[in-house]
A tleap script that builds the chain and sets N, CA, C and O, in Angstrom:
source leaprc.protein.ff14SB
mol = sequence {
  NMET ILE GLU TYR GLU LYS THR VAL LYS ILE
  GLU LEU LEU ASN GLU PHE SER LYS GLY THR
  VAL ALA ARG LEU ILE GLY TYR LEU THR LYS
  GLN ASN ILE ALA ILE ASP ALA PRO ASN ASN
  VAL HIE VAL VAL LEU PHE GLN GLN PHE LYS
  GLU MET LEU ASN LEU ASN LEU PHE ALA LEU
  SER TYR ASP GLU LEU GLU GLN VAL GLU GLN
  TYR TRP LEU ALA MET ASP LYS LEU LEU ASN
  ASN ARG PHE LEU CGLN
}
set mol.1.N position { 112.092 94.799 120.142 }
set mol.1.CA position { 112.092 95.564 118.889 }
set mol.1.C position { 112.292 97.057 119.226 }
set mol.1.O position { 111.619 97.584 120.112 }
set mol.2.N position { 113.208 97.731 118.525 }
set mol.2.CA position { 113.524 99.068 118.700 }
set mol.2.C position { 112.232 99.883 118.276 }
set mol.2.O position { 111.552 99.508 117.321 }
set mol.3.N position { 111.937 100.939 118.972 }
set mol.3.CA position { 110.891 101.821 118.695 }
set mol.3.C position { 110.855 102.315 117.245 }
set mol.3.O position { 109.843 102.313 116.544 }
set mol.4.N position { 112.034 102.725 116.881 }
set mol.4.CA position { 112.101 103.107 115.453 }
set mol.4.C position { 111.624 102.109 114.462 }
set mol.4.O position { 110.816 102.388 113.577 }
set mol.5.N position { 112.168 100.900 114.644 }
set mol.5.CA position { 111.782 99.793 113.708 }
set mol.5.C position { 110.268 99.510 113.822 }
set mol.5.O position { 109.632 99.154 112.830 }
set mol.6.N position { 109.719 99.662 114.977 }
set mol.6.CA position { 108.272 99.449 115.206 }
set mol.6.C position { 107.526 100.565 114.456 }
set mol.6.O position { 106.520 100.299 113.798 }
set mol.7.N position { 107.966 101.692 114.543 }
set mol.7.CA position { 107.321 102.821 113.902 }
set mol.7.C position { 107.380 102.697 112.386 }
set mol.7.O position { 106.404 102.977 111.691 }
set mol.8.N position { 108.486 102.290 111.902 }
set mol.8.CA position { 108.625 102.070 110.408 }
set mol.8.C position { 107.578 101.016 109.996 }
set mol.8.O position { 106.828 101.211 109.040 }
set mol.9.N position { 107.548 99.901 110.737 }
set mol.9.CA position { 106.724 98.791 110.409 }
set mol.9.C position { 105.217 99.205 110.363 }
set mol.9.O position { 104.438 98.865 109.473 }
set mol.10.N position { 104.914 99.984 111.443 }
set mol.10.CA position { 103.528 100.554 111.549 }
set mol.10.C position { 103.233 101.455 110.296 }
set mol.10.O position { 102.166 101.353 109.690 }
set mol.11.N position { 104.161 102.290 109.950 }
set mol.11.CA position { 103.849 103.219 108.810 }
set mol.11.C position { 103.723 102.453 107.548 }
set mol.11.O position { 102.895 102.816 106.712 }
set mol.12.N position { 104.479 101.424 107.345 }
set mol.12.CA position { 104.430 100.631 106.174 }
set mol.12.C position { 103.061 99.839 106.145 }
set mol.12.O position { 102.447 99.704 105.087 }
set mol.13.N position { 102.614 99.332 107.314 }
set mol.13.CA position { 101.384 98.708 107.445 }
set mol.13.C position { 100.211 99.672 107.130 }
set mol.13.O position { 99.265 99.290 106.439 }
set mol.14.N position { 100.275 100.821 107.599 }
set mol.14.CA position { 99.217 101.897 107.401 }
set mol.14.C position { 99.161 102.167 105.812 }
set mol.14.O position { 98.068 102.209 105.247 }
set mol.15.N position { 100.242 102.331 105.180 }
set mol.15.CA position { 100.216 102.602 103.774 }
set mol.15.C position { 99.611 101.535 103.078 }
set mol.15.O position { 98.674 101.768 102.314 }
set mol.16.N position { 100.060 100.328 103.261 }
set mol.16.CA position { 99.654 99.106 102.610 }
set mol.16.C position { 98.108 98.894 102.881 }
set mol.16.O position { 97.339 98.630 101.957 }
set mol.17.N position { 97.707 99.017 104.144 }
set mol.17.CA position { 96.267 98.715 104.431 }
set mol.17.C position { 95.401 99.777 103.821 }
set mol.17.O position { 94.343 99.462 103.277 }
set mol.18.N position { 95.803 101.012 103.889 }
set mol.18.CA position { 95.033 102.108 103.258 }
set mol.18.C position { 94.877 101.919 101.697 }
set mol.18.O position { 93.851 102.188 101.070 }
set mol.19.N position { 95.982 101.445 101.192 }
set mol.19.CA position { 95.884 101.165 99.634 }
set mol.19.C position { 94.973 100.117 99.342 }
set mol.19.O position { 94.294 100.209 98.319 }
set mol.20.N position { 94.847 99.039 100.163 }
set mol.20.CA position { 93.980 97.936 100.028 }
set mol.20.C position { 92.590 98.318 100.066 }
set mol.20.O position { 91.784 97.905 99.232 }
set mol.21.N position { 92.261 99.164 101.094 }
set mol.21.CA position { 91.006 99.706 101.456 }
set mol.21.C position { 90.569 100.598 100.246 }
set mol.21.O position { 89.404 100.561 99.851 }
set mol.22.N position { 91.498 101.389 99.669 }
set mol.22.CA position { 91.223 102.351 98.588 }
set mol.22.C position { 90.807 101.490 97.317 }
set mol.22.O position { 89.892 101.854 96.578 }
set mol.23.N position { 91.458 100.453 97.132 }
set mol.23.CA position { 91.136 99.607 95.908 }
set mol.23.C position { 89.696 99.044 96.045 }
set mol.23.O position { 88.955 99.015 95.062 }
set mol.24.N position { 89.289 98.588 97.285 }
set mol.24.CA position { 87.976 98.033 97.545 }
set mol.24.C position { 86.983 99.227 97.302 }
set mol.24.O position { 85.970 99.063 96.622 }
set mol.25.N position { 87.284 100.368 97.847 }
set mol.25.CA position { 86.348 101.527 97.700 }
set mol.25.C position { 86.153 101.888 96.117 }
set mol.25.O position { 85.072 102.245 95.648 }
set mol.26.N position { 87.205 101.763 95.459 }
set mol.26.CA position { 87.178 102.107 94.035 }
set mol.26.C position { 86.256 101.094 93.319 }
set mol.26.O position { 85.467 101.449 92.443 }
set mol.27.N position { 86.401 99.751 93.755 }
set mol.27.CA position { 85.606 98.760 93.236 }
set mol.27.C position { 84.091 98.976 93.497 }
set mol.27.O position { 83.241 98.763 92.633 }
set mol.28.N position { 83.806 99.423 94.783 }
set mol.28.CA position { 82.459 99.610 95.244 }
set mol.28.C position { 81.794 100.795 94.391 }
set mol.28.O position { 80.617 100.794 94.032 }
set mol.29.N position { 82.710 101.787 94.127 }
set mol.29.CA position { 82.247 102.996 93.370 }
set mol.29.C position { 81.993 102.543 92.075 }
set mol.29.O position { 80.893 102.770 91.573 }
set mol.30.N position { 82.883 101.914 91.442 }
set mol.30.CA position { 82.739 101.500 89.948 }
set mol.30.C position { 81.562 100.611 89.752 }
set mol.30.O position { 80.900 100.701 88.718 }
set mol.31.N position { 81.265 99.764 90.681 }
set mol.31.CA position { 80.072 98.832 90.593 }
set mol.31.C position { 78.810 99.564 91.143 }
set mol.31.O position { 77.778 98.901 91.236 }
set mol.32.N position { 78.803 100.850 91.508 }
set mol.32.CA position { 77.710 101.490 92.176 }
set mol.32.C position { 77.093 100.772 93.304 }
set mol.32.O position { 75.868 100.794 93.425 }
set mol.33.N position { 77.873 100.105 94.181 }
set mol.33.CA position { 77.519 99.522 95.404 }
set mol.33.C position { 77.522 100.520 96.532 }
set mol.33.O position { 78.564 101.098 96.841 }
set mol.34.N position { 76.367 100.742 97.164 }
set mol.34.CA position { 76.338 101.647 98.317 }
set mol.34.C position { 77.105 100.937 99.487 }
set mol.34.O position { 77.060 99.713 99.612 }
set mol.35.N position { 77.773 101.705 100.295 }
set mol.35.CA position { 78.529 101.175 101.388 }
set mol.35.C position { 77.610 100.727 102.614 }
set mol.35.O position { 78.070 100.144 103.596 }
set mol.36.N position { 76.366 101.035 102.468 }
set mol.36.CA position { 75.431 100.571 103.464 }
set mol.36.C position { 74.534 99.512 102.963 }
set mol.36.O position { 73.583 99.094 103.624 }
set mol.37.N position { 74.851 99.077 101.770 }
set mol.37.CA position { 74.012 97.949 101.176 }
set mol.37.C position { 73.978 96.801 102.078 }
set mol.37.O position { 75.066 96.327 102.402 }
set mol.38.N position { 72.829 96.236 102.571 }
set mol.38.CA position { 72.739 95.049 103.375 }
set mol.38.C position { 73.078 93.756 102.533 }
set mol.38.O position { 72.814 93.637 101.337 }
set mol.39.N position { 73.682 92.826 103.299 }
set mol.39.CA position { 73.943 91.486 102.807 }
set mol.39.C position { 74.693 91.485 101.511 }
set mol.39.O position { 74.377 90.772 100.558 }
set mol.40.N position { 75.721 92.337 101.521 }
set mol.40.CA position { 76.675 92.430 100.292 }
set mol.40.C position { 78.029 92.106 100.848 }
set mol.40.O position { 78.507 92.710 101.809 }
set mol.41.N position { 78.638 91.116 100.200 }
set mol.41.CA position { 79.972 90.612 100.781 }
set mol.41.C position { 81.019 91.761 100.708 }
set mol.41.O position { 81.869 91.876 101.591 }
set mol.42.N position { 80.951 92.577 99.687 }
set mol.42.CA position { 81.961 93.560 99.477 }
set mol.42.C position { 81.739 94.659 100.648 }
set mol.42.O position { 82.717 95.137 101.223 }
set mol.43.N position { 80.492 95.017 100.960 }
set mol.43.CA position { 80.199 95.925 101.985 }
set mol.43.C position { 80.684 95.463 103.331 }
set mol.43.O position { 81.320 96.189 104.096 }
set mol.44.N position { 80.329 94.135 103.597 }
set mol.44.CA position { 80.863 93.535 104.919 }
set mol.44.C position { 82.407 93.578 104.945 }
set mol.44.O position { 82.997 93.772 106.008 }
set mol.45.N position { 83.054 93.399 103.795 }
set mol.45.CA position { 84.488 93.345 103.912 }
set mol.45.C position { 84.967 94.815 104.180 }
set mol.45.O position { 85.854 95.076 104.992 }
set mol.46.N position { 84.313 95.741 103.437 }
set mol.46.CA position { 84.637 97.174 103.866 }
set mol.46.C position { 84.518 97.465 105.217 }
set mol.46.O position { 85.442 98.049 105.783 }
set mol.47.N position { 83.417 97.111 105.875 }
set mol.47.CA position { 83.190 97.378 107.301 }
set mol.47.C position { 84.285 96.675 108.113 }
set mol.47.O position { 84.801 97.271 109.058 }
set mol.48.N position { 84.632 95.519 107.806 }
set mol.48.CA position { 85.736 94.839 108.504 }
set mol.48.C position { 87.045 95.665 108.330 }
set mol.48.O position { 87.824 95.856 109.264 }
set mol.49.N position { 87.218 96.106 107.166 }
set mol.49.CA position { 88.499 96.937 106.941 }
set mol.49.C position { 88.453 98.099 107.866 }
set mol.49.O position { 89.422 98.385 108.569 }
set mol.50.N position { 87.344 98.772 107.877 }
set mol.50.CA position { 87.283 99.995 108.685 }
set mol.50.C position { 87.644 99.698 110.140 }
set mol.50.O position { 88.405 100.430 110.774 }
set mol.51.N position { 87.083 98.620 110.642 }
set mol.51.CA position { 87.467 98.181 111.999 }
set mol.51.C position { 88.939 97.899 112.273 }
set mol.51.O position { 89.508 98.269 113.300 }
set mol.52.N position { 89.519 97.213 111.277 }
set mol.52.CA position { 90.977 96.949 111.288 }
set mol.52.C position { 91.813 98.252 111.280 }
set mol.52.O position { 92.861 98.357 111.918 }
set mol.53.N position { 91.289 99.233 110.523 }
set mol.53.CA position { 91.981 100.490 110.449 }
set mol.53.C position { 91.949 101.285 111.659 }
set mol.53.O position { 92.763 102.184 111.871 }
set mol.54.N position { 90.991 100.957 112.476 }
set mol.54.CA position { 90.870 101.731 113.771 }
set mol.54.C position { 91.753 101.039 114.857 }
set mol.54.O position { 91.766 101.542 115.980 }
set mol.55.N position { 92.441 99.995 114.617 }
set mol.55.CA position { 93.357 99.395 115.714 }
set mol.55.C position { 94.471 100.317 116.010 }
set mol.55.O position { 95.066 100.924 115.120 }
set mol.56.N position { 94.742 100.417 117.237 }
set mol.56.CA position { 95.970 101.190 117.712 }
set mol.56.C position { 97.184 100.305 117.603 }
set mol.56.O position { 97.520 99.516 118.487 }
set mol.57.N position { 97.829 100.487 116.451 }
set mol.57.CA position { 99.035 99.569 116.213 }
set mol.57.C position { 100.092 99.798 117.121 }
set mol.57.O position { 100.823 98.840 117.371 }
set mol.58.N position { 100.321 100.927 117.682 }
set mol.58.CA position { 101.330 101.274 118.545 }
set mol.58.C position { 101.169 100.453 119.928 }
set mol.58.O position { 102.132 100.242 120.666 }
set mol.59.N position { 99.917 100.030 120.193 }
set mol.59.CA position { 99.638 99.408 121.473 }
set mol.59.C position { 99.896 97.801 121.310 }
set mol.59.O position { 99.757 97.028 122.258 }
set mol.60.N position { 100.234 97.445 120.181 }
set mol.60.CA position { 100.312 96.031 119.825 }
set mol.60.C position { 101.795 95.559 120.019 }
set mol.60.O position { 102.746 96.329 119.885 }
set mol.61.N position { 101.910 94.306 120.327 }
set mol.61.CA position { 103.229 93.629 120.405 }
set mol.61.C position { 103.822 93.340 119.043 }
set mol.61.O position { 103.073 93.423 118.069 }
set mol.62.N position { 105.050 93.021 118.882 }
set mol.62.CA position { 105.619 92.724 117.582 }
set mol.62.C position { 104.940 91.514 116.990 }
set mol.62.O position { 104.703 91.525 115.782 }
set mol.63.N position { 104.594 90.442 117.744 }
set mol.63.CA position { 103.861 89.368 117.222 }
set mol.63.C position { 102.478 89.732 116.737 }
set mol.63.O position { 101.995 89.198 115.738 }
set mol.64.N position { 101.824 90.672 117.472 }
set mol.64.CA position { 100.470 91.086 117.026 }
set mol.64.C position { 100.541 91.885 115.787 }
set mol.64.O position { 99.643 91.833 114.946 }
set mol.65.N position { 101.676 92.683 115.647 }
set mol.65.CA position { 101.872 93.438 114.403 }
set mol.65.C position { 102.115 92.528 113.205 }
set mol.65.O position { 101.674 92.793 112.087 }
set mol.66.N position { 102.820 91.468 113.479 }
set mol.66.CA position { 103.011 90.358 112.501 }
set mol.66.C position { 101.711 89.773 111.991 }
set mol.66.O position { 101.520 89.545 110.796 }
set mol.67.N position { 100.787 89.529 112.985 }
set mol.67.CA position { 99.562 88.979 112.578 }
set mol.67.C position { 98.666 89.939 111.784 }
set mol.67.O position { 97.906 89.525 110.908 }
set mol.68.N position { 98.777 91.232 112.117 }
set mol.68.CA position { 98.025 92.321 111.340 }
set mol.68.C position { 98.599 92.388 110.000 }
set mol.68.O position { 97.835 92.519 109.044 }
set mol.69.N position { 99.860 92.312 109.825 }
set mol.69.CA position { 100.554 92.340 108.536 }
set mol.69.C position { 100.031 91.060 107.718 }
set mol.69.O position { 99.722 91.194 106.533 }
set mol.70.N position { 99.953 90.034 108.252 }
set mol.70.CA position { 99.557 88.733 107.572 }
set mol.70.C position { 98.031 88.939 107.237 }
set mol.70.O position { 97.606 88.472 106.181 }
set mol.71.N position { 97.252 89.566 108.024 }
set mol.71.CA position { 95.875 89.780 107.677 }
set mol.71.C position { 95.792 90.617 106.445 }
set mol.71.O position { 95.098 90.252 105.496 }
set mol.72.N position { 96.497 91.761 106.429 }
set mol.72.CA position { 96.474 92.635 105.288 }
set mol.72.C position { 96.952 92.096 103.954 }
set mol.72.O position { 96.424 92.408 102.887 }
set mol.73.N position { 98.029 91.228 104.077 }
set mol.73.CA position { 98.505 90.508 102.968 }
set mol.73.C position { 97.468 89.601 102.382 }
set mol.73.O position { 97.237 89.547 101.174 }
set mol.74.N position { 96.800 88.827 103.373 }
set mol.74.CA position { 95.803 87.932 102.899 }
set mol.74.C position { 94.484 88.670 102.256 }
set mol.74.O position { 93.898 88.187 101.288 }
set mol.75.N position { 94.129 89.733 102.810 }
set mol.75.CA position { 93.031 90.561 102.253 }
set mol.75.C position { 93.397 91.125 100.886 }
set mol.75.O position { 92.581 91.162 99.965 }
set mol.76.N position { 94.664 91.566 100.782 }
set mol.76.CA position { 95.091 92.072 99.514 }
set mol.76.C position { 95.101 90.972 98.483 }
set mol.76.O position { 94.668 91.232 97.360 }
set mol.77.N position { 95.541 89.805 98.753 }
set mol.77.CA position { 95.484 88.633 97.923 }
set mol.77.C position { 94.020 88.311 97.571 }
set mol.77.O position { 93.703 88.097 96.401 }
set mol.78.N position { 93.147 88.275 98.552 }
set mol.78.CA position { 91.739 87.989 98.335 }
set mol.78.C position { 91.198 88.976 97.343 }
set mol.78.O position { 90.551 88.580 96.374 }
set mol.79.N position { 91.449 90.302 97.559 }
set mol.79.CA position { 90.853 91.309 96.541 }
set mol.79.C position { 91.364 91.056 95.161 }
set mol.79.O position { 90.609 91.091 94.190 }
set mol.80.N position { 92.732 90.783 95.060 }
set mol.80.CA position { 93.259 90.556 93.824 }
set mol.80.C position { 92.743 89.245 93.129 }
set mol.80.O position { 92.440 89.264 91.936 }
set mol.81.N position { 92.657 88.213 93.818 }
set mol.81.CA position { 92.213 86.980 93.305 }
set mol.81.C position { 90.730 86.663 93.068 }
set mol.81.O position { 90.333 85.920 92.170 }
set mol.82.N position { 89.942 87.299 93.963 }
set mol.82.CA position { 88.520 87.091 93.961 }
set mol.82.C position { 87.583 88.173 93.576 }
set mol.82.O position { 86.585 87.905 92.906 }
set mol.83.N position { 87.838 89.329 93.947 }
set mol.83.CA position { 86.892 90.449 93.789 }
set mol.83.C position { 87.365 91.393 92.664 }
set mol.83.O position { 86.521 91.817 91.873 }
set mol.84.N position { 88.499 91.705 92.556 }
set mol.84.CA position { 88.872 92.909 91.653 }
set mol.84.C position { 89.596 92.318 90.357 }
set mol.84.O position { 90.577 92.884 89.874 }
set mol.85.N position { 89.125 91.293 89.889 }
set mol.85.CA position { 89.659 90.765 88.641 }
set mol.85.C position { 89.348 91.570 87.545 }
set mol.85.O position { 89.730 91.254 86.419 }
savepdb mol mol.pdb
quit
């Protein structure tokens, strides 16, 4: 993969993932759920999202980037279908 294409893919992933996280944060705020609330599925999901956002995407292979993209697409679908109705 050409570095330019990889950079574009990473930028798109960053924008998409941050938008997904922002929607979850909006939901937590609207529902008055503290981000440190124990045993709350939304908070656990938020913590997982934070870990995923800390990945160094530039260190990943193309196949790994594809997996990260699939993860964020699945999480976006999960939020749309289960949590943020």
